[in-house]
LODO-756964 format. One line per field, with one value per residue (C-alpha): residue number from 1; residue in one letter; x, y, z. Coordinates in Angstrom, 1 decimal. Layout:
num	c(NUM,...)
residu	c(A,...)
c1	c(X,...)
c2	c(Y,...)
c3	c(Z,...)
This chain:
num	c(1,2,3,4,5,6,7,8,9,10,11,12,13,14,15,16,17,18,19,20,21,22,23,24,25,26,27,28,29,30,31,32,33,34,35,36,37,38,39,40,41,42,43,44,45,46,47,48,49,50,51,52,53,54,55,56,57,58,59,60,61,62,63,64,65,66,67,68,69,70,71,72,73,74,75,76,77,78,79,80,81,82,83,84,85,86,87,88,89,90,91,92,93,94,95,96,97,98,99,100,101,102,103,104,105,106,107,108,109,110,111,112,113,114,115,116,117,118,119,120,121,122,123,124,125,126,127,128,129,130,131,132,133,134,135,136,137,138,139,140,141,142,143,144,145,146,147,148,149,150,151,152,153,154,155,156,157,158,159,160,161,162,163,164,165,166,167,168,169,170,171,172,173,174,175,176,177,178,179,180,181,182,183,184,185,186,187,188,189,190,191,192,193,194,195,196,197,198,199,200,201,202,203,204,205,206,207,208,209,210,211,212,213,214,215,216,217,218,219,220,221,222,223,224,225,226,227,228,229,230,231,232,233,234,235,236,237,238,239,240)
residu	c(M,K,K,L,V,P,L,L,A,L,A,F,T,A,C,K,P,A,T,L,D,R,D,L,K,D,I,P,G,L,T,F,H,A,L,Y,D,G,A,G,D,E,T,V,L,L,Q,Y,D,S,P,A,G,S,S,C,Y,R,I,P,T,D,T,T,L,T,V,N,G,E,V,F,T,L,E,K,R,G,E,S,Y,D,T,P,S,G,F,F,D,C,E,F,P,R,F,K,G,P,A,S,P,T,E,E,S,L,T,D,Y,V,L,T,D,G,K,S,T,L,R,A,A,F,K,Q,L,H,A,T,R,S,M,R,V,K,V,N,G,T,E,Q,T,S,L,R,N,G,S,A,V,D,I,E,W,L,P,V,S,D,V,L,E,S,A,Q,V,A,F,R,L,D,G,T,P,E,G,E,E,D,T,Y,T,M,Q,G,V,R,L,D,A,N,H,I,R,F,I,L,D,V,R,K,T,G,D,F,T,L,R,V,T,A,R,G,Q,A,G,L,E,S,C,E,G,F,T,K,C,E,A,D,F,V,A,E,L,R,V,P,M,P,I,E)
c1	c(-59.6,-62.9,-65.6,-68.2,-71.2,-74.4,-76.5,-80.4,-82.0,-82.7,-86.7,-88.7,-92.5,-94.8,-96.5,-94.6,-94.6,-94.9,-92.5,-93.1,-91.4,-90.4,-88.2,-85.5,-87.0,-89.6,-88.0,-88.0,-85.2,-83.0,-79.0,-76.0,-73.6,-70.2,-68.7,-65.5,-63.3,-60.0,-59.7,-62.1,-64.4,-66.6,-70.3,-72.5,-76.2,-78.7,-81.1,-84.3,-86.3,-87.7,-90.2,-91.5,-94.8,-93.9,-93.3,-90.3,-89.2,-88.1,-85.5,-85.9,-84.0,-82.0,-80.7,-76.5,-74.0,-71.1,-67.9,-65.4,-66.7,-66.6,-70.2,-70.7,-73.1,-76.4,-77.0,-80.1,-82.9,-84.5,-86.9,-88.7,-87.9,-88.5,-85.7,-85.0,-86.8,-90.1,-90.1,-90.1,-87.4,-86.8,-83.0,-81.5,-80.8,-77.0,-74.6,-71.1,-67.7,-64.3,-62.6,-61.2,-57.3,-55.7,-54.2,-57.4,-58.2,-61.9,-64.4,-67.2,-70.1,-73.2,-76.6,-79.3,-82.8,-83.2,-85.5,-83.6,-79.4,-78.1,-74.3,-71.8,-68.2,-65.3,-62.0,-59.0,-61.9,-59.4,-56.1,-53.3,-53.7,-51.2,-49.7,-47.5,-47.0,-46.1,-45.4,-45.3,-45.9,-42.5,-42.6,-41.5,-39.8,-39.3,-41.7,-41.4,-44.0,-46.5,-45.8,-48.8,-49.3,-50.9,-50.9,-52.1,-54.1,-53.8,-55.3,-56.4,-60.0,-61.4,-63.7,-62.7,-65.6,-63.5,-60.0,-58.4,-54.6,-52.2,-48.8,-47.6,-44.1,-41.4,-40.7,-43.3,-43.3,-46.2,-49.6,-48.3,-50.1,-47.7,-50.1,-51.2,-54.4,-54.3,-57.2,-58.5,-58.3,-59.3,-60.5,-60.3,-60.4,-57.8,-56.0,-55.8,-54.8,-53.9,-51.2,-48.8,-49.3,-47.0,-45.3,-42.4,-39.7,-38.4,-39.2,-42.8,-45.2,-47.7,-50.7,-53.4,-57.4,-59.5,-63.3,-64.6,-65.7,-64.2,-63.8,-67.3,-67.1,-70.5,-74.2,-76.5,-80.4,-79.7,-80.3,-77.3,-73.8,-71.4,-68.3,-67.2,-63.4,-61.5,-58.0,-55.1,-51.8,-48.6,-45.4,-41.9,-42.2,-39.8,-40.9,-37.4)
c2	c(31.4,32.6,29.8,29.5,30.1,27.9,29.3,28.4,30.3,28.7,28.7,25.9,25.4,22.2,24.1,25.0,28.7,31.0,31.9,35.6,37.5,40.9,44.1,44.4,47.4,45.4,42.1,43.1,42.9,42.5,41.9,41.3,38.9,38.3,34.4,33.4,30.3,31.4,28.8,29.5,32.1,34.3,34.0,36.6,35.7,37.9,37.1,38.5,38.5,34.9,34.1,30.2,30.2,33.4,33.7,33.2,36.0,35.8,38.3,39.8,38.3,41.1,42.1,42.4,42.5,43.9,44.3,47.1,46.4,42.9,41.0,38.2,35.4,35.0,31.5,31.4,33.8,32.4,30.4,27.9,24.0,21.1,19.4,16.2,15.8,17.0,20.8,23.1,26.9,29.5,29.1,32.7,34.3,34.1,35.4,33.8,35.2,35.8,37.0,40.3,40.2,40.3,44.2,45.5,48.7,48.8,46.5,47.5,45.9,47.7,45.7,46.9,45.2,48.4,50.4,50.8,50.3,49.0,49.0,47.7,48.0,47.1,47.4,45.3,42.6,40.0,41.3,38.5,38.6,38.8,40.1,41.9,40.8,43.3,44.4,47.6,49.0,47.0,44.3,41.2,38.2,36.7,36.7,36.0,34.2,37.2,39.9,41.5,40.8,42.7,41.1,43.9,42.2,43.1,45.0,47.3,47.6,44.5,44.1,41.3,38.4,35.8,35.2,32.1,31.8,29.2,28.2,24.9,23.5,23.2,19.4,17.9,13.9,13.8,12.3,13.7,17.7,20.2,23.2,26.1,28.0,31.4,32.0,35.7,36.6,40.4,42.2,45.7,47.2,45.1,44.7,40.8,40.9,38.5,37.7,34.8,31.7,29.1,28.1,26.6,27.7,26.9,27.2,27.2,28.5,31.3,30.0,32.8,31.8,34.9,35.7,38.5,41.4,43.2,46.7,48.1,51.6,51.5,49.4,51.4,50.2,46.9,46.6,44.8,44.2,41.4,40.0,37.6,36.4,33.2,33.3,31.6,32.6,31.0,32.2,31.1,32.6,31.7,31.6,33.0)
c3	c(121.6,121.0,122.1,120.3,122.1,121.2,118.1,119.4,121.4,125.2,125.2,124.7,123.9,123.4,120.7,117.7,117.6,114.0,111.8,111.1,108.3,110.2,108.9,111.3,112.6,113.8,115.9,119.8,121.4,118.7,119.8,117.8,118.5,116.4,117.3,116.4,117.9,116.8,113.9,111.0,109.5,111.9,112.6,113.2,115.6,115.8,118.8,119.7,122.6,122.7,125.6,125.5,123.1,121.3,117.5,115.7,113.4,109.6,108.5,104.7,101.8,101.1,104.1,104.5,106.5,105.8,107.9,106.8,103.1,103.2,102.7,105.1,103.6,105.0,106.0,107.9,108.4,111.2,111.2,114.1,114.3,116.3,118.7,119.1,122.8,120.6,121.9,119.3,119.6,117.1,115.0,115.4,111.8,111.4,109.0,108.3,106.6,106.9,110.3,110.1,110.6,114.1,113.2,112.7,115.4,114.8,113.1,112.2,111.3,109.4,109.0,106.5,105.0,102.9,105.4,108.7,109.4,112.3,113.4,116.0,116.0,118.5,119.4,118.5,118.1,116.9,118.2,119.8,123.4,125.7,129.2,131.7,134.9,137.3,141.0,142.5,139.1,137.6,134.7,136.1,134.7,138.2,141.1,145.1,147.1,149.0,146.3,145.1,141.1,139.1,135.5,133.0,130.4,126.9,124.7,127.1,125.1,126.6,129.6,131.2,133.1,134.7,135.3,136.6,137.6,137.8,138.1,137.1,138.2,135.0,134.7,136.6,135.0,132.3,134.5,137.6,138.4,140.2,140.1,141.8,141.2,142.9,145.0,145.4,141.8,141.3,138.2,138.2,134.1,132.0,135.5,137.1,140.5,143.6,146.4,145.2,147.7,146.1,149.0,146.8,144.6,141.6,137.6,136.7,133.8,134.5,132.9,132.7,131.1,130.6,129.6,128.5,125.6,122.9,123.3,122.3,120.2,118.5,119.1,117.1,116.7,118.7,122.4,123.0,120.8,122.5,120.8,123.5,123.4,125.7,125.7,127.5,128.0,128.9,130.3,131.8,135.5,138.2,141.8,143.8)
């Protein structure tokens, strides 16, 4: 599942920054972030350059965001606010709406304020993640210690940023741990590679936890477009 990242900027200042009304094209360093926790609606966050002491920006009231033709709700136009610690920060503009179906091959976001139009599009954004476990190019349902394992992450359009691979011995009593985390894991596009080193045989469950970005098809008018995900996959995997 995707993990919802913080919706607020991290730069703080002791003096409350001004909130300025600006058209989209006049907001410096505008970036696009699609956020989805896998359980409910999707949030789209518009971030911008926000060094300490700088102004906050408020987008026009008639700014609209459509996602594959579906209109999202403008929840926050953007403003400055005071934190519990007594400092001030900028709350970024954000929209909320229904997540696109898992079978959608392309999720297309169109943002406009009537004066400019910006676009972000992602491949297989909410697709169900899966994997194939291979040795020497052949898919495996069991493994041998010392094998060079290649996990092919799907969909292939995902860009992996980090991955953890672990094997847990089945039948381990509740409260006890018999888990082996693989070292030397290497990422190559949508592949996760490592040398199997458990030094024990038996029935195991393979657990792969990966973090990354959905494949970017288009980013027009933004300085950056991101749609992050965190997914955990588990499959039975005996070690012989």
